[in-house]
Structures are given as structure tokens and as C-alpha cells.
C-alpha positions in Angstrom: 158.6 254.1 12.4 156.3 252.4 14.8 154.3 254.6 17.1 154.6 254.0 20.8 151.5 252.6 22.4 150.5 254.4 25.6 148.9 252.4 28.4 145.4 253.5 29.2 145.1 255.6 32.4 144.5 253.6 35.5 141.4 254.4 37.5 141.9 255.6 41.1 140.7 253.1 43.6 138.4 254.3 46.3 140.2 255.0 49.6 139.5 252.2 52.1 138.5 253.0 55.6 141.4 253.1 58.1 139.4 251.1 60.7 139.0 248.3 58.2 142.8 248.1 57.6 143.8 248.2 61.3 144.2 244.8 62.9 141.6 244.0 65.5 141.5 241.5 68.3 139.4 238.4 67.9 135.8 239.2 68.8 136.3 243.0 68.7 133.9 245.0 66.7 134.9 248.7 66.0 132.1 251.1 67.1 130.2 252.7 64.4 129.9 256.5 64.7 126.2 256.6 64.0 124.8 253.4 65.4 121.2 253.1 66.5 122.1 253.1 70.2 124.2 256.3 69.8 121.5 258.1 68.0 119.0 256.9 70.6 121.2 258.2 73.4 121.7 261.5 71.6 118.0 262.1 71.2 117.4 261.2 74.8 120.0 263.6 76.0 118.6 266.4 73.8 115.1 265.7 75.3 116.5 265.8 78.8 118.2 269.2 78.2 115.0 270.6 76.6 112.9 269.3 79.6 115.4 270.8 82.0 115.1 274.2 80.4 111.3 274.0 80.4 111.3 273.1 84.1 113.6 276.0 84.9 111.4 278.3 83.0 108.3 277.1 84.8 110.0 277.4 88.2 110.9 281.0 87.4 107.3 281.7 86.6 106.1 280.2 89.8 108.6 282.3 91.8 107.5 285.4 90.0 103.8 284.6 90.7 104.6 284.1 94.4 106.3 287.4 94.6 103.4 289.2 92.9 100.9 287.6 95.3 103.0 288.5 98.3 103.3 292.1 97.1 99.6 292.4 96.7 99.0 291.1 100.2 101.6 293.4 101.7 103.9 290.6 102.6 107.7 290.6 102.2 108.7 289.4 98.8 112.0 287.9 99.8 112.8 285.5 102.7 116.5 285.9 102.6 119.0 288.7 101.8 119.2 290.1 98.3 122.2 289.7 96.1 123.2 293.3 96.7 123.2 292.7 100.5 125.3 289.5 100.0 127.8 291.4 97.9 128.0 294.2 100.5 128.8 291.6 103.1 131.6 290.1 101.1 133.1 293.5 100.3 132.9 294.5 104.0 134.7 291.3 105.0 137.5 292.1 102.5 137.8 295.8 103.7 138.0 294.7 107.4 141.4 295.5 109.0 141.5 292.2 110.8 139.5 289.7 108.9 139.4 286.0 109.5 141.4 284.6 106.5 140.8 281.1 105.3 142.8 279.6 102.4 142.0 276.7 100.2 145.3 275.1 99.0 144.7 274.0 95.4 148.4 273.2 94.7 147.7 269.5 94.4 145.9 269.0 91.0 148.6 266.5 89.9 147.6 264.3 92.8 144.0 263.8 91.5 142.4 262.2 88.5 139.8 263.9 86.3 136.8 262.9 88.4 138.4 264.0 91.7 139.4 267.3 90.2 135.8 267.9 89.2 134.7 267.1 92.8 137.3 269.4 94.1 136.1 272.3 92.0 132.5 271.5 93.0 133.5 271.8 96.7 135.2 275.1 96.0 131.9 276.3 94.5 130.0 275.2 97.6 132.6 276.9 99.8 132.1 280.2 98.0 128.3 279.8 98.3 128.6 279.1 102.1 130.7 282.2 102.6 128.5 284.3 100.4 125.4 283.5 102.4 127.1 283.6 105.8 126.1 286.2 108.4 129.8 286.8 109.0 131.7 286.1 105.8 135.4 285.6 106.0 138.2 286.6 103.6 138.4 283.7 101.2 141.6 282.8 99.2 142.2 280.2 96.6 146.0 279.6 96.3 148.3 277.4 94.2 146.2 277.5 91.0 148.4 276.8 88.1 147.6 278.9 85.0 147.9 275.9 82.6 146.9 273.4 85.3 144.0 271.0 85.5 142.2 272.8 88.3 142.2 276.0 86.2 140.9 274.1 83.3 138.0 272.5 85.2 137.3 275.8 87.0 136.8 277.5 83.7 133.9 275.2 82.9 131.8 277.1 85.6 130.2 280.2 84.1 131.0 283.4 86.0 133.8 282.0 88.1 135.8 285.1 87.3 133.2 287.3 89.1 133.3 285.4 92.4 134.1 287.8 95.2 137.2 286.0 96.5 141.0 286.3 96.1 142.5 284.1 93.4 146.3 283.5 93.5 147.6 282.0 90.3 151.0 280.3 90.3 151.4 281.4 94.0 151.1 279.2 97.0 150.1 280.2 100.5 153.8 280.2 101.4 154.4 283.1 99.0 151.2 285.0 99.8 151.2 285.1 103.6 153.6 285.3 106.4 154.6 281.8 107.4 154.4 282.6 111.1 150.7 283.4 110.8 149.8 280.2 108.8 148.1 277.3 110.6 147.5 274.3 108.3 144.4 272.3 109.4 145.0 268.5 109.2 143.3 265.6 111.0 146.7 264.1 111.8 147.9 267.1 114.0 148.4 266.7 117.7 147.4 270.3 118.4 143.7 271.0 119.0 142.2 274.3 117.5 140.3 275.9 120.4 139.7 279.5 119.2 139.8 281.3 115.9 142.3 284.2 115.9 141.7 286.8 113.1 145.5 287.5 112.9 146.1 283.9 111.8 145.7 282.3 108.4 143.9 279.0 108.4 144.8 276.8 105.4 142.6 273.8 104.3 144.0 271.3 101.8 141.9 271.1 98.6 142.7 267.4 98.0 140.1 264.8 97.0 141.9 261.5 97.2 139.6 259.1 99.0 142.4 258.5 101.5 144.9 257.3 98.8 147.5 259.8 99.9 147.6 259.6 103.7 149.3 262.4 105.7 150.0 264.3 102.4 148.8 267.7 103.7 150.3 267.2 107.1 153.7 266.1 105.7 153.7 269.1 103.3 153.0 271.6 106.1 155.6 269.9 108.5 158.3 270.1 105.9 157.6 273.7 105.2 157.9 274.4 108.9 154.3 275.5 109.3 152.1 275.2 112.4 149.4 272.6 112.2 146.1 272.0 114.1 143.0 269.9 114.0 139.4 270.6 114.6 138.1 269.6 118.1 135.9 266.8 116.8 136.7 264.2 119.5 136.5 266.7 122.2 132.9 267.6 121.5 131.2 264.8 119.6 131.3 261.1 119.3 131.4 259.8 115.7 130.8 256.3 114.4 133.2 256.8 111.5 136.6 258.2 111.1 137.1 261.9 111.9 138.1 262.9 108.4 135.9 265.6 106.8 135.7 267.1 103.3 137.1 270.5 102.4 133.9 272.3 102.5 132.8 270.7 105.7 135.8 272.0 107.5 135.2 275.4 106.0 131.6 275.4 107.0 132.5 274.6 110.6 135.0 277.4 110.8 132.4 279.9 109.3 129.8 278.8 111.9 132.2 279.3 114.7 133.1 282.7 113.3 129.4 283.5 113.4 129.4 283.0 117.1 128.2 279.4 117.5 129.9 276.9 119.8 132.1 274.1 118.5 129.6 271.5 119.4 126.7 273.2 117.6 128.9 274.1 114.6 130.1 270.5 114.2 126.7 268.8 114.7 124.9 271.3 112.3 127.6 270.5 109.6 128.5 266.9 109.8 126.2 264.6 107.7 123.8 262.3 109.7 125.5 259.2 108.2 128.5 259.8 110.4 126.3 259.3 113.5 127.8 262.3 115.4 126.4 262.9 118.8 127.3 265.4 121.5 129.4 264.1 124.3 127.0 264.0 127.3 125.1 261.4 129.3 121.7 260.3 128.1 118.7 261.3 130.1 117.8 257.7 130.8 121.2 257.0 132.3 121.0 260.2 134.4 117.6 259.2 135.8 118.8 255.7 136.6 121.8 257.1 138.5 119.5 259.4 140.5 117.1 256.5 141.4 120.1 254.4 142.6 121.3 257.3 144.8 117.9 257.7 146.3 117.6 254.0 147.1 121.0 254.0 148.7 120.1 257.0 150.7 117.0 255.3 152.1 119.0 252.2 153.0 121.6 254.3 154.9 118.8 256.3 156.8 117.0 253.1 157.8 120.2 251.4 159.0 121.2 254.6 160.9 117.9 254.7 162.7 118.0 251.0 163.6 121.5 251.4 165.0 120.3 254.4 167.0 117.5 252.5 168.6 119.9 249.6 169.4 122.4 252.0 171.0 119.7 253.6 173.2 118.5 250.2 174.5 122.1 249.1 175.2 122.8 252.3 177.2 119.8 251.7 179.5 120.8 248.1 180.2 124.4 249.0 181.0 123.9 252.0 183.1 120.6 251.2 184.6 119.3 254.6 183.8 116.2 255.4 181.8 115.9 257.8 179.0 113.8 260.9 179.2 110.5 261.0 177.3 111.7 264.1 175.5 114.8 262.2 174.3 112.7 259.3 173.2 110.4 261.6 171.2 113.4 263.4 169.6 115.0 260.1 168.7 111.8 258.1 168.1 112.6 255.0 166.0 110.7 254.1 162.9 107.7 251.9 163.5 108.0 248.4 162.3 105.1 248.9 159.9 106.9 251.8 158.2 110.1 249.8 157.9 108.1 247.0 156.3 106.7 249.4 153.8 110.2 250.7 152.9 111.5 247.1 152.5 108.5 246.2 150.3 109.1 249.3 148.2 112.7 248.4 147.7 111.9 244.8 146.8 109.3 245.9 144.2 111.6 248.5 142.7 
């Protein structure tokens, strides 16, 4: 009986790289995970992070040294309010019976891309900082945050956001939190001008960063919901070279400044960036001076013509009636001498 011959075991071939098996377009080179450029960029990034930490440590040391020197000289060690004082202000604003309530509507994360959402959250951070350092902080609300939404995901990248002293409303819009009769949605397209801030009202600012891609979005949303709308009195107090559309934190800052007691004109001019070329609506000093000079010159012309006519009428009356005029009347109505009239005319010509 012949024995069966077994085939020798086949050796396992090494697994080929998937990137080598995938078809590639002509001229396309798949990136290598550890190329020289990537390693160079990674080392540069690590150096920048290390340098940033070192600079931060040095800055803290300089601040401590300044405080020690100020304490030795008997000077105040702090120029602004402490964190405890700022916290007390925010808590006091929340405990007030009639606080000024300002809402940031964040129920529009599906209208923004990743970059715009990061800008929106950054503006929210600036809004919280402005309110925290304000002399008269308002009651701040963030509404429309979806629990599994993109805004919440980007917001969680900021350390300590849970400890911010404001009111978060997850999965609830401003329509569900507040009485709709008290809500005033601020949009630049509104025909109603906001003159005064009423603590009983709720002022909503749209948290949308769209670079004007979605025109009238916030205004249409508020109108469909039956809400009252209003716009800031920008055109009534200032002249702007660019369009009167502001960012979310600029609108909030103007409202906070007005709540502190500033006028609309001062609040707008102190908030709007210089690149927008905002100027208060008033005549320039040069134009006012020119108008005054013109009025003075016209007044001199009228006086001189009046005096000439007066002299002519006196002479005509003497010829017609044959009666002379008393010396007292002549002195009281003494005409201007020819030399003085010449001086006035020369002055007018030279001016």
C-alpha cells in the first residue's frame, strides 16, 4: 500500500499595506504617517507649548513681585475688583427681583460649520467675561443648547464652563423658558427702535455666526413665533461707514453699558471697533465756526445798508418838506463816516 504524500505546509505571506492596494489617482502620493515634515511640525508645536508655559510662569512671577513691592510701599495690591467681589455681583444680579434679563439664543448650531461654531462659543465666553466684570451685571441666560449638539460639544472644550455663573437651558428654547409677551428679539432688520431698557422685558440676541449667509434668519424666526422685535438705535446716534450689523458680544456689551447708566451714543462709540468708522451725529467744530462767521458778515452787511438807507431818507425828507432836522436828531441818527464804511468794505473783501 502506497503511503499518501502530504504537501509541505505553505508559508504565510506577509500582510500587504492597505494603502498600497488601494487605487490612487495619477500623481497622488499617500501621506506617510511619520514623514520628516510631520515630525518637524510636531517638534515645533511641542516647543511652542513649552515656551507658552514658561512665559505664563514668568508672567505670574512678575505679577507676584509687583504685588509684594506694592504691599511693602503701602500701595493697593489690586487695581480691579477681586474674584470674590465679581462673584458677589453676579449672585446679587441673580437674586434681584427685577433684573435685566438678556438671553443668547444658541438654537442654531445646525446653521454653522465647525469654524463658526468655535467662534460662536468664543463670543459666549467674551459675553460672560463682560458681564462678570460689569459694574451692573445682568441676568444672563444661554438657551437652546442641545445636549448632544455641536454647540455643547465645542463648549465642553473650555475648562470650567460648568462653573460659569449664568443660567444654562439645555434642550429648552427661550419660548419655553420665558413668557412670550415679555420677549423682545433684537435684530437689525426690525422697524422698531429700542429706546430704553425695561427690566420686566427679556432681550434675546441671536447666537448665529454666519457671515451674512443666512439673511433675516433671526428676524424671520422671531416673527413666525409671534415675538416682538427691535433694533439698537445705531443710525439715530452714530454715523457708520459700514453696514450696521454687529456681532453677538458687541450687542450684549452695548446693552450692558446702557444698563450701567451710559447714554446710547457713548455706549455705542465705546463698543464698536474703530474699523467701522463710527462717529457721533453732530456738526464738526469747523463747520459751526464757518456758519458763525457767515452770520456775522451778513449781519454787518445788513447794518451798513440800513444806516445808508437811513441817511438817504433823512436827506429826502429835508428836500421834500423844506424843514431842517434838529441837531439832536442828527446826533442820534448820525451816519457812519465814509472812512469807516471803507474799512468795513475792505475787511469784507479781505475775508
